[in-house]
Every structure is written in structure tokens, then in C-alpha cells.
C-alpha positions in Angstrom: 284.9 190.8 128.3 282.2 188.8 130.0 284.4 188.2 133.1 284.2 192.0 133.8 280.5 192.1 134.2 280.9 192.6 138.0 282.9 195.7 137.2 280.2 197.0 135.0 277.5 196.4 137.6 279.6 198.3 140.2 279.8 201.1 137.6 276.0 201.2 137.4 275.7 201.3 141.2 278.0 204.3 141.3 275.9 206.0 138.5 272.7 205.3 140.4 274.1 206.9 143.6 272.4 204.0 145.5 274.0 201.9 148.2 274.6 198.2 147.5 271.6 197.4 149.7 269.3 199.8 147.9 270.5 198.5 144.5 270.0 194.9 145.5 266.4 195.7 146.8 265.5 197.2 143.4 266.7 194.0 141.7 264.7 191.9 144.2 267.8 190.1 145.5 269.6 189.9 148.8 272.6 192.2 149.4 274.7 189.2 150.1 274.0 187.8 146.7 274.9 191.1 145.1 278.1 191.3 147.0 279.1 187.9 145.7 278.4 189.0 142.1 280.5 192.1 142.6 283.4 190.0 143.9 283.1 187.6 141.0 282.1 184.7 143.3 278.7 184.3 141.7 277.4 184.7 138.1 274.6 187.1 137.4 272.4 184.8 135.3 270.2 186.0 132.5 267.2 186.8 134.8 269.2 189.3 136.9 270.8 190.8 133.8 267.3 191.3 132.4 266.1 193.0 135.5 269.2 195.3 135.6 268.6 196.4 132.0 264.8 197.0 132.5 265.3 198.8 135.7 268.0 201.2 134.7 267.6 201.2 130.9 271.0 199.6 130.4 272.1 198.3 127.0 272.0 194.5 127.4 275.0 194.1 125.0 277.1 196.5 127.1 276.2 194.7 130.4 276.9 191.2 129.0 279.9 191.9 126.8 281.0 195.4 127.4 280.1 196.4 123.8 278.2 199.5 122.7 276.8 202.4 124.7 276.2 201.8 128.4 272.6 203.1 128.3 269.8 203.0 125.7 269.2 206.8 126.1 270.6 209.8 127.7 270.2 210.2 131.5 268.5 206.8 131.9 268.6 206.4 135.7 265.5 208.1 137.1 266.2 209.9 140.4 263.8 209.6 143.3 261.2 207.1 144.4 258.6 205.7 141.9 255.0 206.4 142.7 253.3 203.0 141.9 249.7 202.7 140.9 247.7 201.1 143.7 245.8 198.8 141.4 249.1 197.3 140.2 250.7 196.8 143.6 250.1 193.1 143.7 252.1 192.6 140.6 254.7 195.1 141.5 255.5 193.4 144.9 255.9 190.0 143.3 259.4 189.0 142.2 261.1 191.4 139.8 257.8 193.2 139.0 258.6 196.1 141.2 261.9 196.8 139.4 260.3 196.6 135.9 257.3 198.8 136.8 259.3 201.4 138.7 261.0 202.6 135.6 257.7 203.5 134.0 256.3 205.5 136.9 256.7 209.1 137.9 259.6 209.6 140.3 259.8 212.0 143.3 262.9 213.0 145.2 262.2 213.0 148.9 265.5 213.2 150.9 263.8 212.2 154.2 262.8 208.8 152.7 266.2 207.7 151.4 265.7 204.2 152.9 262.4 203.7 151.0 261.9 201.7 147.8 258.6 203.2 146.4 255.6 205.5 147.0 251.9 204.5 146.9 248.8 206.6 147.3 246.3 205.6 150.0 242.8 204.8 148.9 239.7 204.7 151.1 239.0 205.7 154.7 239.8 202.5 156.6 243.1 204.0 158.0 241.7 207.4 159.1 242.6 209.5 161.0 246.3 208.4 160.6 246.1 208.1 156.8 243.6 209.8 154.6 242.6 208.9 151.1 245.0 210.6 148.8 247.9 210.6 151.2 251.1 209.2 149.8 253.1 206.7 151.9 256.8 205.8 151.4 257.4 202.1 151.7 260.4 199.8 152.1 260.2 196.2 150.9 260.5 193.5 153.5 261.9 190.0 152.6 259.6 187.2 153.6 262.6 184.9 154.0 263.9 187.2 156.9 260.5 188.3 158.1 260.4 190.1 161.5 257.2 192.1 162.0 257.4 195.4 163.8 254.1 195.1 165.7 252.0 198.1 165.6 253.5 199.4 162.4 251.7 199.9 159.1 252.5 197.7 156.1 251.5 197.3 152.5 250.5 193.7 152.2 249.8 191.8 149.0 247.4 188.9 149.8 245.5 186.4 147.7 242.5 188.7 147.8 244.3 191.9 146.9 246.5 194.7 148.4 246.0 196.1 151.9 247.5 199.1 153.7 247.0 198.1 157.4 248.5 198.0 160.8 249.8 194.6 161.8 249.5 193.3 165.4 250.2 189.8 166.8 247.7 187.2 165.8 245.5 185.1 168.0 247.2 182.0 166.5 250.9 181.5 165.8 250.3 181.2 162.1 248.2 184.4 161.8 248.6 188.2 162.2 245.9 190.7 163.2 245.0 193.2 160.5 244.0 196.5 162.1 242.3 199.6 160.7 242.6 202.9 162.5 239.0 203.7 161.5 237.0 202.0 164.3 234.1 201.3 161.8 236.3 198.6 160.3 236.8 195.4 162.3 240.1 193.8 163.0 240.5 190.4 161.4 243.0 187.5 161.4 245.1 186.9 158.3 246.9 183.6 157.9 250.6 184.0 157.1 250.1 181.7 154.2 247.7 184.2 152.6 250.5 186.8 152.3 252.1 186.5 148.8 255.8 185.8 148.6 257.7 189.0 148.4 254.4 190.8 148.9 255.2 192.9 152.0 256.5 196.5 152.5 256.9 198.6 155.7 255.4 202.1 155.6 258.3 204.4 156.6 256.9 207.9 155.8 253.9 210.0 154.9 253.3 212.9 152.5 250.1 214.8 152.9 248.9 217.6 150.6 246.6 220.0 152.4 
């Protein structure tokens, strides 16, 4: 019964133990759009169905038509936050790439970071002494369409020249932000907003350090 797809998606949300907002973030859509889907006010579309299936290992035939097993294997929903490889962050932060990649990664349950979307390991010494190479930071994706920078906070930023983990301060020009390293050996520089890739921004909300 194709018209019941909203009921099946709600079932998946309950299985995942995620809030609607967290579930929507993992799909790369706004919570308002997910809410309309759950109310039957908007169709899912093949792209969203594909992301749901790849993220939670759902049987596409079950999601679309209610036929067959719900999942492609037992216990398919992986608990915890995915630890994403740093060298793949640019792709992961773009569109639905985060959802697709997250399922393949190791996951870690960190109750204190329930509002985060993923983990990433810090590389290099540019953010010392606040963040050391090897530290793991918890990150929450930020929508570029509703962007409101928290000045002085650290972000993961996907730019045209690669991924940065830096503090963001107000820019010298309206269309720029200041990219700041805690290590004083690295100079602050101006980054045009246009250089930040669409969907390529996440706020660092926590830190794990292994002594």
C-alpha cells in the first residue's frame, strides 16, 4: 500500500530511537519537510527513499510497497555516532553523502552528545592547545539555508580547497568570515562565504580525548 509509506517511515523513526529532527538531519532534509511527509502532505520521492534505505539498511520494496522484510539484515540500525574518516569529510558533508557514508563507519555511543550527527578525528596541530591531533570531536550539521554563525565557536568547514576544523569569527568584510587557529603560529585568514560548499558546515559540540 503505497499511500502508507508515511506510516512505514514513522515506524523506522521509532525503531531508530531518534527524534524527528535527528532523523531528518541524517537524511539531509529539513524537519518541516519530514513532518509533511509523515502527515501525507508531501511525497517522499525516489531520492529520499534511496537515502532512507542506504542509511538504515531498509528493504526498498518494503518501504515503497510494504512488501517483504523491513530490513535487509538483522539489527540493521547502528546505534551511536559514526566516526567519519577525515579525508572523506568533503564528500560526507555534501548532500546525502553523510547519510550514505555513516552506515559504513564505526559507531560509538556517547550519551552526552545526543544532539550530534557524527564524530571526526582532529589532524594536525593548528588548533592546539584546545584540540590536539588525535582528539575526536562531535559535530552537528548546520544548514546553510538557515545559517547563523555562533562567533567564537569551532566548526568543521568544507571549502573548495578542502576541509578545515577552525574557529569562526566575524569577517572584515560582510561576505567573509575570519578563520582562526588556536595555535598562534598559524595566521588568521579571511574566507569568502561563497567558498564554503553547500551543506558543508558542522558545529563542533563536544570533545573526546584519550590520554
